[in-house]
N, C-alpha and C positions, 0 to 999 in steps of 0.2 A: 036518574039517567041524564037529565039536563046538566047536572053538575059535572058528570063525567065528560060530557060533550064539551063543556066549558074548559075543563082542564086539558082535554085533548087538543083544543084549538088555541089555547093561550100560550103554548110553547113552554109551560112550566115543566121542568123535569126534576124538581127538588125533592129529595128524600129526607124527611125529618126523622131522626132516631131518638127515642125517648127511653130514659132509664138510668142505669148506674154506670159510673166510671170510677175506677179505683186503682190502687197500686198493688200489683202482684209482687211478692218477694219470692224469688226462685233461687234454690241452692246453686252455688257456682260449680258444683260437681253433680253429675247425674247418678241416678240409681240409689239414692240414699233416702232414709226417712227424714222428716223434719228435725227430729231429735239428733240425728247423726250429722246433719249438714254443718260444715265448718264455717260457712258464711253465705250470705244471700245477696243477690243482685236485684235491684228494683226494676220493674217493668210496668208501663201503663196497661191497664186491663179494663174489663167490663164489656160484655158482649155488644150492647147497642152502640157503644163508642167505637169498638172495633169495626162494626158494620159501616158506620159513618166514614171512618178513615178509609176503609176498603173501597167504598164508592168513589171518594175523592181521588184516591190513588189511581183508579181506573179512568180518571178524567171526568167523572160525573159530578153532580151538584148535591151536596149534603149538608145537614145541620144537626147539631146535637142539643137536646134539652135534658137537663138534669141538675143535680146539686152536688157540690163538693164543699169541703171545709174551707174556711177563710184561713188557710195555713199554707206552708211552703209546698206541700204535695198537691193541694187544690189548685194553686196558681200554676204549678208545673203541668198539671193535666189540661187546664184550659189553654195553656200555651202550646202544648203538643197538638191539640185540635187545630189551633190557628196555623201552626207550622205546616200541618198537613192539609191545608186549604179547606178545613171544615168550618162552617159558620158556627161560632161559639157564643153568639149573642143571647142564646137561650139558657146559658149556664148561670146558675145562681151560687152564691157563696154564703155558707152558714157561719155566723160568728161564734156559735157556741158548741157546734159538733165538729168532729174531725172527719177528714176524708177517709173513706173506708180502706182498710188494708186486708190483704189475703196472703197467707203464706201457703205456697203450693209446691208440691214435689211429685215427681214420678218415681216411685220406688222400684227397686230391682225386679220385683214381681210384676211390674207393668201397671200397678194400681196407682191412681192419683190420691194424694192425701192433702186435705185442705184444713187450715185453721183461719177463721175469719175474725176480724176485729170490727164489729158493727154494734156498738152498745149505747145508744144508737149512733150510726154514722150519718154524715150529712145527706147522703143520697136518699135515706129513708124519710127525711124531713122536708122534702119539697112540698110546698103548700099550693093550693089551687090559685091563690091570688098572685103567685110568682110565675105562673105559666105565661109564656110568650105566645099569646093566641094569634097574633098577626103572622108570626113565623109558621104556625100550624096551617093557617089559611093559605099560605103561599105554596104549601107542599102538594105534590102529586101523590106521593106515597108517605104514609105514617107508619113507622116500624117500631116494635116494642117487644119486650120479653115478659117474664112472669115474676122476676125478683122484685120488681117495683110494686107487686100486688101483695107482698107479705105483710107489710106494716102500714098503719096510718101514721101521718097524714098522706104518705106517698100513694097509697092505694086509691084513695078518693081522687087525688090529682091525676093519676093515670087514667081512671075511668072518665073524668071530665075532659082530659086531653083527647081520648078516643072519640068521645061524643062530638067535640069541636071539629076533629078531623073528618068524621063521618058527615057532619053537617055541611062541610065545605067541599064534599065530593071526593075526598082522598080515597085511595086504595088503602085498606088496613092490612098490615103485614105483621105476623105473629110468629116468633120463634121462642117457645116456652123456655128453652135452655135450662132444664131441670138442675137445680143445685139443692139436693135433699137436705144437707146439713143446715141450710139457712131457714128451713120451714120448721114450725113447731112439731109436726109429725108427718108421716107419709100420707095419711088421710087428708090432712090440711093442705098438703102440696097438690094432691090430686084434685081436691075440691076447688082450690084457688086457681089452678091452671085451667080447669074446665069452666070456671065461672064466666069467662069472657070468650070461650071457644067459638060460639055461634055468631060472633060479630065480625070475625076476621074474613077478609077476601082471599088472603094468601096465608098458608100455614106451612112452616118447615119443622119437621120433627125427625128424630133419630130412631133407629130400631129399638134401642133401650127405652126410649120414652114411650113408644107404642106399647111395649110390654108393661111398663109401669102404669100408664093411663088406662089400659084395658084390664088391669088386674091379672096379668100373666098370660094373655093370649099370644098366639104366634104372630110375630111382627112381619112375617113374609107372606101371610095369607091375605090376598086382596080382599076377600069377603070381610075379614075382620076390619080392615082399614076403611072400606066403604060403608059398612053398617055401623061401626062404632065411632068413627072419627070424621068421616065426610059429612058435612051438614049442608042444608039447602042453599045457603047464601055463599058457599065457598066457590071461588073461581079456580083455585089451584092448591092442591095439597102435595107437598114434596117430602119424601122420606130419604134421608141421607144414609148411606151405607159405608162411610169411610172410604177406603181405597177402592171399594167395589163400585163407586159411583152413586147414582140416586134413582129413585122411582118417582113417577109423577102420576097424579090422578086429577082429572077434570070431569065435568058432567058428561063430556062427549067421548073421551078417550083416556087410556092409561098405558104406561110403558116404563121402560128402564133405559137409562143412559149410562154406559160404562165409565169407570173412573179413568184418570190419566195416570199412568204408572211413573212413580218417582221413588227415590230413596228417602225414606222418612227419617228426619232427625228430631223434630219436635212437633207434635200434633196440635199444640195450643193455637187457637184462632182459626183452624181450618174450616170449621162450620160457619164462622162469622165471615170468612173470605168468600165461601160459597154463597151465603145470603147476599153479601155485597155485590157479587157477580150477577146474580139473577135479578136483584132489585134494580141495578144499574141498567140492565137490558129492558126491564119492564117499564122503567121511568121514561124511556125514549120510544117505547113501542107498547102502547097502552092495551092493545088487544092481542098481545103475544100468546096468551093462554088459549086463544081460540084457533090457533093455527099450529097443528102438531109439528110440522117440519121446522117452523121458526122456533118453537118452544124447545125442541130437541137440540137445535144449534146453540141456543142460549144456555141450556143446561150443561152442554159439553163445555162451554166457555166457563160456566160457574164451577164445574168440576175441576177444570184446570186452575182456576183461582185457588180452590182449596188445596189442590195438589202442590202448587208452587209454595204455598204458605208452610207446608210441613218440611220443606227442604232447608229451612233456616230456623234459628232459635227465636222464640218470642212471637207475639201476635202482630202488633203494629209494625215492627221493623220488617217482618217477613211478608206483609201484604203486597201483592204484585201490581205492577203497572200493566196497562193494556198491551203495550208492546211485548212484554215478557210472556203474557198469556198467549198472544197470537203466535209468538215464536215457538212455544212448546206445542201449540196445536198444529203448527205446520208439519210437525213430525208424527202426528197422530193419523193413522189411516182413516179415511172418510167412511 
């Protein structure tokens, strides 16, 4: 508690995001399979990196820790962070492994199709000695996913980074961001994601992830969520429901905040924009989760961040500014 008081009083509002950053290759035309795609356009990706950029775009303070290849794509990604005002001093370059690549398409039937090139890729090879512990110590919030838990040495590095963040009084924020094709099996994914579950202060999951993690239970049943996924150390559990908004659960209260209606063009990065929105609010209002009215306002803001992101193609280019979010919220009935 003393550490939390220290962070609350020292004015730090830095959010450090840990994990993967990669290049997504997306077909230049929509509604085709990867095999049918005539050509691909490259786009920076990786959920933790998207969250870091999302926070900076809103005017917040963020940093990214991860590893890319010592190659043109790796330098490009480090540069994109810098151009977007994200502290990239925690980025490391691997001389022997390449930057991860993912070919992603949204087929005509609405299903996403992925092919990943990670055999192994640089992000999987971040070692504990390469961690920028000073950067972690400066953070108010330490945010991560589960992809960095799949392979060693990155898994041990991830766990060491969480421990360092916890020791310095950070809020730990977890978005599992399930990518089943990357795990050896569904059981390994479930086990890996749940292995660090009880350490997080804030968790964001989707309806599909509830179904997966609970072995097929109803994602809309509050009892399922509270009994199977809420843990004693958790301050805030958020469930995103796409265009329908989100649900929130704390020890004191629970509820739902409606989505902000927009015309969707590309849903890539919407969840990351939502996470960036809520973490940006939490970084400057440490006890937000204890006041339901303030929390609901912050979640409506986060919903608007997600909504604006789907109105443009790509994740990072579509992440909104604070001004754009406030403008769309001005038209939302209170």
